[in-house]
C-alpha positions in Angstrom: 40.1 -6.1 -38.8 36.6 -5.5 -39.6 34.9 -5.0 -37.0 31.0 -4.9 -36.3 31.1 -2.6 -33.0 30.3 0.9 -34.4 27.5 -0.7 -35.9 25.7 -2.2 -33.0 26.2 0.2 -30.7 23.6 2.0 -32.6 21.6 -1.1 -32.9 21.4 -1.7 -29.1 20.4 1.8 -28.3 17.4 1.2 -30.9 16.6 -2.1 -29.0 16.3 -0.6 -25.5 14.2 2.1 -26.6 12.1 -0.8 -28.0 12.2 -2.8 -25.5 10.6 0.4 -23.4 7.8 0.9 -25.6 6.8 -3.2 -25.5 7.1 -3.0 -21.9 3.3 -3.1 -21.5 3.6 -6.6 -22.7 5.7 -7.5 -19.5 4.2 -5.4 -16.9 3.6 -8.7 -15.0 6.4 -10.8 -15.8 7.2 -13.0 -12.6 10.1 -11.8 -11.4 13.1 -13.8 -9.1 11.2 -13.2 -5.7 8.0 -15.0 -7.1 7.5 -18.1 -5.2 8.4 -21.6 -7.4 5.1 -22.6 -7.9 3.7 -20.1 -9.7 0.5 -20.0 -12.0 2.3 -17.3 -14.9 5.0 -18.2 -16.9 7.0 -16.0 -19.0 7.8 -16.7 -22.8 10.1 -14.8 -24.2 9.4 -14.5 -27.8 12.1 -12.7 -30.4 11.8 -11.9 -33.8 11.9 -15.5 -36.1 9.5 -15.4 -39.0 7.7 -16.4 -40.0 7.3 -19.1 -37.1 6.6 -16.3 -34.7 7.1 -12.9 -34.5 5.7 -9.6 -33.1 4.0 -6.8 -35.0 1.4 -4.1 -33.9 1.4 -5.4 -30.0 0.9 -8.8 -31.4 2.2 -11.8 -31.4 1.6 -14.4 -34.3 3.0 -17.4 -36.0 3.2 -20.8 -35.8 5.1 -21.2 -33.4 3.0 -19.3 -31.3 0.0 -21.1 -31.8 1.7 -24.3 -30.7 2.8 -23.1 -27.6 -0.4 -21.4 -26.7 -2.3 -24.7 -27.2 0.2 -26.6 -25.4 0.6 -24.4 -22.5 -3.5 -24.4 -21.9 -3.8 -28.2 -22.5 -1.0 -28.0 -19.0 -3.3 -24.9 -17.3 -0.6 -22.7 -17.3 -1.1 -19.1 -18.3 2.1 -17.5 -20.2 3.4 -14.1 -19.9 4.4 -13.2 -23.2 7.3 -10.5 -23.7 9.3 -9.4 -26.9 12.7 -10.2 -25.6 15.7 -10.7 -27.8 17.6 -14.0 -28.5 20.8 -13.1 -26.4 18.6 -12.2 -23.8 16.6 -14.5 -23.5 19.6 -16.9 -24.0 21.0 -14.9 -21.1 18.3 -15.4 -19.0 18.0 -19.1 -19.7 21.6 -19.7 -18.4 21.1 -17.6 -15.1 18.2 -19.7 -13.7 16.9 -16.9 -11.7 13.4 -16.5 -13.4 11.0 -18.5 -13.9 10.6 -19.0 -18.3 10.2 -21.2 -21.1 10.9 -20.5 -24.4 9.1 -21.0 -27.9 11.8 -23.6 -29.2 15.4 -23.7 -28.8 17.8 -26.0 -30.3 18.8 -29.1 -27.9 22.6 -30.1 -27.5 23.8 -31.6 -23.9 26.2 -28.5 -23.5 23.1 -26.5 -23.3 21.4 -29.2 -21.7 23.4 -28.9 -18.0 22.0 -25.6 -17.6 18.2 -24.9 -19.2 16.0 -27.7 -18.3 14.2 -29.1 -22.1 10.7 -30.1 -22.1 11.6 -34.3 -24.1 9.1 -33.5 -26.9 10.5 -32.4 -30.1 8.6 -29.4 -30.7 9.7 -28.9 -34.1 12.5 -30.3 -36.6 14.3 -28.3 -39.2 16.1 -30.4 -41.4 17.0 -28.0 -44.3 18.9 -24.8 -43.7 20.5 -22.7 -46.4 23.7 -19.9 -46.4 23.0 -16.5 -47.4 25.4 -14.6 -48.9 25.2 -10.9 -51.2 24.7 -12.0 -55.0 27.9 -9.5 -55.4 30.2 -11.3 -53.5 29.0 -15.2 -55.4 32.0 -15.5 -57.5 34.3 -15.4 -53.7 32.3 -18.8 -52.7 32.8 -20.1 -56.4 35.8 -22.3 -54.6 33.9 -23.3 -51.3 32.3 -26.4 -51.1 32.2 -26.6 -47.3 30.9 -24.5 -44.6 34.6 -25.5 -42.9 36.4 -24.2 -46.4 34.4 -21.0 -45.8 34.7 -20.2 -41.8 38.4 -20.5 -42.7 38.7 -18.1 -45.5 39.4 -15.1 -43.8 38.4 -13.0 -46.7 34.8 -13.7 -45.7 32.8 -12.0 -42.8 30.3 -14.1 -41.5 27.7 -12.7 -39.3 25.7 -14.5 -36.6 23.4 -14.5 -33.4 25.7 -15.0 -30.0 24.0 -18.6 -28.4 22.1 -19.5 -31.1 23.0 -22.9 -32.9 24.3 -23.2 -36.5 25.9 -26.8 -36.2 29.2 -27.4 -35.1 31.4 -26.0 -37.4 29.7 -22.5 -37.2 29.1 -22.3 -32.9 33.1 -23.7 -32.9 34.2 -20.7 -34.9 31.9 -18.6 -33.0 33.8 -19.4 -29.6 37.2 -19.3 -30.9 36.4 -15.4 -31.0 37.7 -15.3 -35.3 38.3 -11.8 -36.0 36.0 -12.2 -39.2 33.1 -14.0 -37.6 30.8 -12.0 -35.9 28.5 -13.4 -33.1 27.2 -9.6 -32.6 23.8 -9.3 -34.5 20.4 -9.1 -32.9 18.5 -11.7 -35.2 18.9 -13.6 -37.8 16.7 -11.5 -39.8 18.9 -8.9 -38.9 21.8 -10.5 -40.5 20.8 -11.3 -43.5 19.9 -7.2 -43.6 23.7 -6.6 -43.5 24.6 -9.0 -46.1 22.4 -6.8 -48.3 23.9 -3.5 -46.8 27.1 -5.4 -47.5 28.4 -5.4 -44.0 29.0 -8.4 -43.9 29.1 -11.8 -46.5 27.3 -14.7 -45.0 25.1 -16.1 -42.6 23.0 -19.3 -41.8 19.5 -19.6 -41.7 16.7 -22.2 -41.8 15.1 -22.4 -44.9 11.7 -21.5 -43.6 12.8 -18.1 -42.9 14.8 -17.6 -46.3 11.4 -18.0 -47.8 10.2 -15.6 -45.8 12.8 -12.8 -46.3 11.7 -13.1 -50.5 8.7 -12.0 -50.0 8.8 -9.7 -46.9 12.3 -7.6 -47.5 12.7 -5.8 -50.2 16.2 -6.0 -50.2 16.5 -9.8 -50.0 16.7 -8.9 -54.2 20.5 -8.6 -53.4 20.9 -11.6 -51.5 20.9 -15.5 -52.5 20.9 -18.7 -51.1 24.1 -21.3 -51.1 23.2 -25.2 -50.5 26.5 -26.6 -49.4 27.2 -30.5 -50.5 27.2 -32.8 -48.3 25.5 -30.4 -45.3 22.9 -32.4 -43.4 22.6 -30.7 -40.4 19.3 -31.1 -38.3 18.9 -29.1 -35.6 15.9 -30.7 -33.0 13.9 -28.2 -31.9 12.8 -28.4 -27.7 10.9 -26.1 -25.3 13.4 -25.0 -23.2 12.9 -23.8 -19.3 15.1 -22.2 -16.9 15.8 -23.7 -13.5 13.8 -21.5 -12.2 10.6 -23.5 -13.6 9.5 -26.2 -11.1 9.7 -29.5 -12.1 6.1 -30.1 -11.4 5.0 -27.9 -14.1 7.7 -28.9 -16.7 5.9 -32.4 -15.7 2.5 -30.8 -16.9 3.7 -29.3 -20.6 5.4 -32.9 -20.9 2.1 -34.3 -20.2 0.4 -32.1 -22.5 2.3 -32.1 -25.2 3.0 -36.2 -24.8 -1.5 -36.4 -25.2 -1.4 -33.4 -28.2 0.6 -36.1 -30.3 4.4 -34.4 -30.1 7.1 -37.0 -30.2 9.2 -38.0 -27.4 12.5 -36.5 -27.4 14.7 -39.6 -24.9 18.1 -37.5 -24.8 15.8 -34.4 -22.9 14.9 -37.3 -20.5 19.0 -38.2 -20.6 19.9 -34.9 -19.7 17.5 -34.4 -16.8 
């Protein structure tokens, strides 16, 4: 049976080394003993180009600029840190350290643990299934993501704790042996497919366009659009339960003043 265990052992070792290299970015990160009314707020940021990415010791991308403007308006001092998505999700789940993210998909299940700022940070209206060109014929008879997931000969790779839509996330939760949720990032998942280590993953159209221009290995990949796939992802700023309500309100007021659309469903979950 296909397994990603050996492959990711090396990947996580490299990730640990990289985190050490970037520790200068997080040396003033507030810890669990920091008073709840704090002036600094940890902002984890994982690699998700072109919206957000870390290069040459700095953070770039539209999400970074948006959040900087929001926090400046809210009079909140951010402490940026390069942290993988899975680790960020675990910190949100733990609720020990005060932090807010550059934007995560809203779900009612997550809202039981995470605090969402009730304004739309972004909306993804189009995603694509990235597949290997060499495996294209194996997808010919599949017209839906459900059909693909049920095909045990096709190896899917995703990022744990990310949200891909109900069908994919249900398959991840079922621990199906041909579905791996252990990619460090969506970009890494796509590169695994280019290397022949997996057959498909799901990313946003924006990331797909970025991959085609930034990654030479993307020439081995192809985007597949499925029929009747109307998945819409609502992206909000998510914060840990350690962030004081007063800080959430200041960020909310800032987003309102900057013209962001109110998202009532997040209000109802608080």
